[in-house]
N, C-alpha and C positions, 0 to 999 in steps of 0.2 A: 896657672892657668897658659896656654899657648898664646904666645903676640903674634900679631899681625904679620910680621914678616917669617915667624915662623911656619905660619898654614901656607904662606905665599911659597917659600921655599918647598915644602911639602909638595904642594900642589905641582908646581915647576917641574919637579922631578919626576913626577907622575906621567904628566904629559910629555916630557921628553922622551921617556922610557914608551912611552904608546908612539914615538916618531912623530909628533905633532909639533911643527916648525912654530918659531913666536912662543914657546911654550910658557915664559916668565909672564910677557908681556897678556896671553892670554888668562895666567891666574890672576892679574893685577884688575882684569876687567871685569872679570865673576865675582872678585873678591869686590868691587866696587858697586854692583850689580845687587849683591847680597849685601852689602849694607845701606845702599842707595846714597851713596856719596862719588865724589870725582875722584879723579888720579891722585889730584894735589894734597886733595885733604887726606888720602890713604897713605901717599909719602911723608907728608907732615905728622903720622900717628904709627908710625912702621913698629916702633915698641909698647905700641897699647896694648893689652890684654882683646881676645877674644871670647865673648860671652857664651856657654853651651849651645844656646839655641841658635846662634849666630854661625856659630862655626859648625852646628850641624846641615843647616841650610845648606852652607859655603860645598859644604862637604859631600853634597847629593849633587850639586853643580858640578863637580869635579867629576862625581865616578860620570855622571854625563859627557864632559868634555871628552873624559880617560877614552870612550867608547868610541870615541871619534863626531859624536852628535856636533853638528856646525854650532860654533859658539853663539851666531845670531839667533838661532832655535831657542837655544835656551834662554838669553836675555831678550828676547824678542822686539831686536829691532835692529837696523843697518841703516849708515849713511849713506846717501847716493843726490849726489848736485847738491850740496850742503844742506840738504834737507835731512830730518830723520824720519826713517818709515817703519813704521809695524811688519814685522814677518813673521811667517808661521810656517810649520812643514810643507802646509797647503799652497805656497808660493814657493818661487825660485827666487834662492838671495840676489839681489842685485849685486852689480859687480860694477867696480869703478870704469873699467872699458866699455859699459853701455852707456857711460856718460857721453860719449865718442858721436851715437845718434843725437843727443839734447846739443852740443856745438854745431852738427851738423846743418841743422834746422835752423839754429840761431842765426849762423853764419850765413845762410840764402835769405835769410830776414830781417832786413836792414832795420825795418820801421817795425817795430814788437808792438805797435798799438795797433795794428791796421788789424781789422775783424780778418779773421783766416778758420777755414774748416778744417780739423785735421780727427784722420783715424788712426788708433792705436791696435795694432793685430796683436794677439797673445798677451796682452795684458798682465797678466800676472799680479804682482802685488800693486801696480800701477804706478809704479818710479817715473816709467817715462811719459804717459799721461798728468800726470800732477804735475811734474817738473816741468812741460811743456806750458801748461795751462798757468803757475806761477809766473812763467818771465816771458809770454805772453797774454797779455791782462785780457785784450779782445777776442780769442781764439773761443772758439769749442769744439769740445773733443768727445769722440764716438770713440769706445774702447769696448772689444770683446774679448769675452775666454771661454774656454769651453768649461770651465771649471764653475761649479756654483759656487765652490768653498773658497776660491781666489778669489771672486768675485766682492765677495763678503770684506775680506782685507783690503781689495783694491779701494769699493765705496768709504772705507773707515778712514783711509789715507788720505782722500781726500777731502772726507770731511776736516780731519787733522790740518789739513792745510788751508782750508777755507776756500775750495777751490770746488766744491760738491755740485754747486749750481750752474756750474759752464761745462761737467763732464758727464757722460749716460755711457751708462754700464749695459753691456749686453751681453746673455748668455747665449753661447752657441758657437758653432765654427767657422772663423776667417771670418768673410764678408754675408756668409747666409744670415745671420740675424739683422744687417743693416738692410735689406731688401725692402721690407717694410719702410723704411724712411723716404722712401724715393727722392735718394742723394746723389744718382748715379749724374757723372759729369761736374759737380759742385765740389770735389773735395782740391784743397790747395795741398796737403802732404799727407800722404798715408808713410807712419812707423810700424814699424817692428822689431823684437827680437824674438824671434820664432826658435823651437825647439832645431837644433842644429850639428848634434852631436850623432854619428854611424851608429847604427845600433849594435853592428861589432865590435864597438870600441869601451863598451861599456865595462869587460874587467881592468881594463887599464887608469880606469877614473880611481881619482882619491875616494878613501871610504867615505868622507864627507859628501861628496857630492852622488856617489853610487848605491848608497846605505839610505840616503837620507831625505834629498833633495827629491822632489815628483819626477816618475820617472815620463809622464806626460809634454813636461817644460823640459826637456832635455833631448830625450831620441827622436829621428826623424828619417827612420826607411835605413836601408842600406848603406848611403851614401850622405845621410843627412841631410839630403837638401826636400824631402819630401813639400814640406810647406814653402818652400822658398819657390820652387816651381807652379804651386798654384797661387800664391801670390802674384809672382810677374804677372801671370796670366791673365789675371783679373782683374787687378789694381787699375789698368788704364780705363774700364767700362766706370769708374768711380772719380779718376783723377780729371779735374780740368786740363784744359789744354796748357802746356808747358807746367803739370803739378809735377811734385816731386814725392820717388820712392823712397825710401831710406832703408835700411835693415840692417842687421847687421848679419854675421856670418864667421863661421869657424875657420881654424885654421886649413890652408890649401885647396879651400873654396873658391877663391875668388875670380879663377880663371874660369873653372865652369859656370858659375853665376855671370859672369862678364859676357860671354859665350852665349848665354840662356836670352840672358834681356835682350842684346842683339838680334837673335834669328826670331824673334817676336816683329822686329819690326816698326815697334809702336812707340819706340823710347829713342833719344838722343844717347849718345854714346855713352856710359854710364862711369863715374868716378869710381875708384877703390882708394879708401882712406885707411892709414894704419893709426894705429893707437899707440902708448905710450912707451910700449915695449917695442915697438915696429913693427906689429903684427898685424897683416891685412884683414882688419875688422869690421870696415861698414863699406856697404855700394849703395852708391846714391845715382838716380836716374831719372830725368824726366820726362814727362809725357810728349811726343811731337805736336 
């Protein structure tokens, strides 16, 4: 009978051959998922044998990962802002750098118990909307996405974290489905992690991203800023005076987005914030 360490080593070797970074860690995470145990238990039982049924299930998961399917889609979850989120191939996998949006909003909201009205555009898994709702207990959030399947995931994540009564999800394009609410000029904060990869950059992406994550959540025209343009123009119609627009952006887009925002004449000078890797990742602007 193969032991736990045997199957981990075998899986790690397959992942390394497939060009997957952190090969052994991925193997351990997959086996923890298969056995429904945590990593501490796994390491304490590393010499135990693995039953045939468990090994078969694990090998199926290993085959999927070796084909470069994202680990998060195989195990069905991803941590974001200290919370566990359901993820499926219908949504973009939440990234750590997107947490900078949460940090930016909270940094400008010293009184977290103050009633706020927030819009989250391109909500996807709902990770931003749900995280803000958990941190801002008096806030109400409106979240939109063009994908009906993504909204199913987002609603489930809101339910899991007990904020479903304060988030309303709408299917449609950006602000479009929110027009029925008559909330123009009433929004304190608009956040978005829109698609921002240039369509021509697709071949250079990692297989996990290029071949598995939803294209509609990744690509935004020749320069990757198609949705940013539309958000920048329309957001002032919804924001209160001094209301805040916070958007994630791609590498090298800060200068163009700053210029775009300034040229509207509707915002104060925007601020560009860097993520932990020193990359300009988030742009923040307030309505005049």
